[in-house]
Backbone as ProteinMPNN parsed JSONL, in Angstrom:
{"seq_chain_A": "MKQPPRWKFAVMVWIAIYPTITLVSLLIGDYIKNLPLPLKTLIMTGILVPLMVFVLLPFLGKILGNWLKK", "coords_chain_A": {"N_chain_A": [[0.84, -1.184, -0.003], [0.56, 2.178, -0.833], [2.231, 4.834, 0.763], [0.852, 7.76, 2.323], [1.452, 11.245, 1.426], [3.814, 12.891, 3.514], [3.059, 15.367, 4.606], [0.285, 15.286, 4.521], [-0.261, 13.189, 6.258], [0.728, 14.376, 8.584], [-1.102, 16.479, 8.888], [-3.418, 14.98, 9.398], [-2.705, 13.789, 11.849], [-2.482, 16.096, 13.403], [-5.154, 16.985, 13.317], [-6.274, 15.011, 14.859], [-4.833, 15.145, 17.301], [-4.77, 17.785, 18.407], [-7.508, 18.607, 19.257], [-7.89, 16.504, 21.024], [-5.865, 16.694, 22.994], [-6.65, 19.138, 24.046], [-9.223, 18.501, 25.063], [-8.622, 16.418, 26.922], [-6.943, 17.846, 28.655], [-8.776, 19.711, 29.622], [-10.534, 17.984, 30.951], [-8.957, 16.607, 32.917], [-7.155, 18.411, 33.844], [-7.406, 20.039, 36.19], [-7.083, 18.134, 38.165], [-4.474, 17.27, 37.949], [-2.884, 19.491, 38.071], [-1.177, 20.356, 40.152], [0.856, 18.563, 40.228], [4.25, 17.411, 39.695], [5.903, 18.446, 36.677], [7.099, 16.314, 35.043], [5.524, 14.117, 35.869], [2.926, 14.964, 35.243], [3.208, 15.059, 32.47], [3.722, 12.359, 31.952], [1.254, 11.195, 32.699], [-0.517, 12.476, 30.902], [0.556, 11.681, 28.356], [0.309, 8.96, 28.685], [-2.392, 8.608, 28.463], [-2.998, 9.847, 25.992], [-1.326, 8.724, 23.901], [-2.032, 5.876, 23.556], [-4.754, 6.285, 22.897], [-4.542, 7.783, 20.539], [-3.089, 5.971, 18.836], [-4.601, 3.569, 18.783], [-7.27, 4.265, 18.469], [-8.034, 6.973, 17.434], [-6.3, 7.638, 15.157], [-6.591, 5.309, 13.443], [-9.385, 5.565, 12.989], [-9.613, 8.146, 11.799], [-8.007, 7.602, 9.599], [-9.608, 5.916, 8.104], [-11.754, 7.624, 7.535], [-10.479, 9.755, 6.19], [-9.194, 8.443, 4.189], [-9.379, 8.382, 1.274], [-8.585, 10.995, 0.622], [-6.019, 11.004, 1.733], [-4.68, 9.243, 0.044], [-4.558, 10.501, -2.41]], "CA_chain_A": [[0.002, 0.002, 0.003], [1.34, 3.419, -0.954], [2.17, 5.735, 1.92], [0.408, 9.122, 1.98], [2.479, 12.278, 1.617], [4.056, 13.166, 4.943], [2.312, 16.542, 5.052], [-1.112, 14.889, 4.744], [-0.28, 12.426, 7.502], [0.914, 15.351, 9.664], [-2.394, 17.169, 9.058], [-4.325, 14.042, 10.048], [-2.289, 13.684, 13.249], [-2.862, 17.354, 14.067], [-6.612, 16.965, 13.461], [-6.575, 14.11, 15.972], [-4.188, 15.415, 18.58], [-5.085, 19.097, 18.991], [-8.72, 18.594, 20.09], [-7.778, 15.498, 22.084], [-5.087, 17.299, 24.081], [-7.5, 20.174, 24.645], [-10.27, 17.845, 25.852], [-8.023, 15.733, 28.081], [-6.503, 18.905, 29.579], [-9.981, 20.246, 30.251], [-11.128, 16.984, 31.844], [-8.123, 16.195, 34.058], [-6.197, 19.463, 34.168], [-7.503, 20.468, 37.59], [-6.637, 17.057, 39.035], [-3.022, 17.063, 37.853], [-2.19, 20.774, 37.959], [-0.152, 20.551, 41.18], [1.866, 17.507, 40.142], [5.467, 17.815, 38.969], [5.754, 18.397, 35.22], [7.315, 14.985, 34.454], [4.386, 13.246, 36.185], [1.813, 15.43, 34.406], [3.49, 14.621, 31.101], [3.543, 10.903, 31.952], [-0.184, 10.922, 32.725], [-1.117, 12.931, 29.628], [0.976, 10.818, 27.259], [-0.242, 7.633, 28.957], [-3.762, 8.641, 27.954], [-3.054, 10.289, 24.599], [-0.67, 7.854, 22.915], [-2.902, 4.749, 23.18], [-5.959, 6.803, 22.257], [-4.178, 8.137, 19.171], [-2.652, 4.817, 18.053], [-5.591, 2.506, 18.667], [-8.629, 4.756, 18.209], [-8.213, 8.151, 16.59], [-5.645, 7.566, 13.847], [-7.297, 4.373, 12.556], [-10.686, 6.138, 12.638], [-9.39, 9.215, 10.819], [-7.455, 6.986, 8.402], [-10.747, 5.442, 7.31], [-12.533, 8.775, 7.07], [-9.68, 10.572, 5.288], [-8.421, 7.537, 3.347], [-9.299, 8.802, -0.119], [-7.778, 12.212, 0.574], [-4.618, 10.656, 2.014], [-4.091, 8.499, -1.084], [-4.478, 11.347, -3.627]], "C_chain_A": [[0.889, 1.252, 0.0], [1.137, 4.297, 0.285], [1.663, 7.107, 1.486], [1.577, 10.092, 2.09], [2.608, 12.625, 3.108], [3.233, 14.341, 5.449], [0.855, 16.193, 5.307], [-1.234, 14.074, 6.027], [-0.136, 13.363, 8.701], [-0.378, 16.112, 9.93], [-3.374, 16.255, 9.783], [-3.985, 13.892, 11.537], [-2.69, 14.94, 14.013], [-4.365, 17.42, 14.295], [-7.007, 16.077, 14.635], [-6.052, 14.649, 17.293], [-4.578, 16.754, 19.209], [-6.382, 19.057, 19.828], [-8.643, 17.578, 21.231], [-6.975, 16.026, 23.265], [-5.922, 18.346, 24.808], [-8.554, 19.547, 25.552], [-9.717, 17.153, 27.082], [-7.529, 16.755, 29.109], [-7.693, 19.499, 30.328], [-10.546, 19.272, 31.289], [-10.278, 16.668, 33.077], [-7.159, 17.281, 34.523], [-6.224, 19.897, 35.621], [-6.969, 19.415, 38.55], [-5.127, 16.882, 39.037], [-2.218, 18.362, 37.887], [-1.078, 20.969, 38.984], [0.927, 19.473, 41.176], [3.106, 18.046, 39.439], [5.278, 17.603, 37.453], [6.019, 17.017, 34.63], [6.145, 14.018, 34.716], [3.147, 13.657, 35.385], [1.983, 14.944, 32.972], [3.292, 13.113, 30.97], [2.059, 10.536, 31.9], [-0.828, 11.292, 31.394], [-0.718, 12.012, 28.479], [0.474, 9.385, 27.447], [-1.682, 7.505, 28.476], [-3.77, 8.863, 26.439], [-2.452, 9.327, 23.6], [-1.54, 6.639, 22.581], [-4.183, 5.191, 22.466], [-5.674, 7.164, 20.798], [-3.919, 6.895, 18.321], [-3.779, 3.826, 17.791], [-6.997, 2.98, 18.298], [-8.653, 5.85, 17.146], [-7.548, 8.05, 15.214], [-6.261, 6.511, 12.931], [-8.655, 4.91, 12.086], [-10.533, 7.215, 11.571], [-8.803, 8.671, 9.51], [-8.561, 6.463, 7.498], [-11.53, 6.608, 6.728], [-11.773, 9.563, 5.993], [-8.898, 9.739, 4.268], [-8.289, 7.976, 1.907], [-8.443, 10.047, -0.276], [-6.295, 11.9, 0.787], [-3.944, 10.031, 0.806], [-3.924, 9.34, -2.337], [-3.158, 12.06, -3.708]], "O_chain_A": [[1.854, 1.341, 0.759], [0.02, 4.468, 0.775], [2.005, 7.574, 0.4], [2.57, 9.806, 2.758], [1.623, 12.643, 3.846], [2.76, 14.326, 6.585], [0.244, 16.748, 6.22], [-2.185, 14.241, 6.791], [-0.798, 13.17, 9.721], [-0.715, 16.365, 11.087], [-4.085, 16.7, 10.685], [-4.881, 13.87, 12.381], [-3.18, 14.857, 15.139], [-4.809, 17.864, 15.354], [-7.979, 16.369, 15.332], [-6.759, 14.613, 18.301], [-4.702, 16.843, 20.43], [-6.356, 19.438, 20.999], [-9.259, 17.769, 22.28], [-7.364, 15.827, 24.415], [-5.9, 18.429, 26.036], [-8.759, 20.003, 26.677], [-10.276, 17.282, 28.171], [-7.685, 16.542, 30.312], [-7.615, 19.757, 31.529], [-10.979, 19.681, 32.365], [-10.819, 16.481, 34.167], [-6.426, 17.086, 35.493], [-5.17, 20.102, 36.224], [-6.461, 19.747, 39.621], [-4.559, 16.4, 40.016], [-0.996, 18.333, 37.745], [-0.119, 21.689, 38.706], [1.813, 19.477, 42.03], [3.03, 19.013, 38.682], [4.576, 16.686, 37.025], [5.243, 16.569, 33.786], [5.823, 13.193, 33.861], [2.406, 12.8, 34.904], [1.033, 14.479, 32.342], [2.747, 12.647, 29.97], [1.663, 9.658, 31.134], [-1.594, 10.511, 30.828], [-1.579, 11.602, 27.7], [0.24, 8.678, 26.467], [-2.132, 6.414, 28.125], [-4.46, 8.159, 25.702], [-3.027, 9.129, 22.529], [-1.771, 6.388, 21.399], [-4.634, 4.529, 21.531], [-6.487, 6.876, 19.92], [-4.455, 6.769, 17.221], [-3.895, 3.301, 16.683], [-7.825, 2.181, 17.86], [-9.233, 5.665, 16.076], [-8.185, 8.352, 14.205], [-6.444, 6.78, 11.744], [-9.029, 4.732, 10.926], [-11.236, 7.202, 10.561], [-9.07, 9.214, 8.438], [-8.467, 6.554, 6.274], [-11.922, 6.58, 5.561], [-12.364, 9.987, 5.0], [-8.038, 10.268, 3.564], [-7.187, 7.946, 1.359], [-7.655, 10.139, -1.218], [-5.428, 12.456, 0.113], [-2.759, 10.265, 0.568], [-3.209, 8.93, -3.252], [-2.917, 12.808, -4.656]]}, "name": "protein", "num_of_chains": 1, "seq": "MKQPPRWKFAVMVWIAIYPTITLVSLLIGDYIKNLPLPLKTLIMTGILVPLMVFVLLPFLGKILGNWLKK"}
């Protein structure tokens, strides 16, 4: 299968990650705001990476598949 242009893949990742980071920050930001930065980052990435890899990118890949392949 042909890989999409890198810029299109980057746009798809941005479409997934920007609103997800915003939503996760809104939902848990108050609970983790007083934690040390490395721990906050660990918690955020522990939520975001699996969500991106197993849910959002496959979902967006199906929705944007035709655009990615052009």
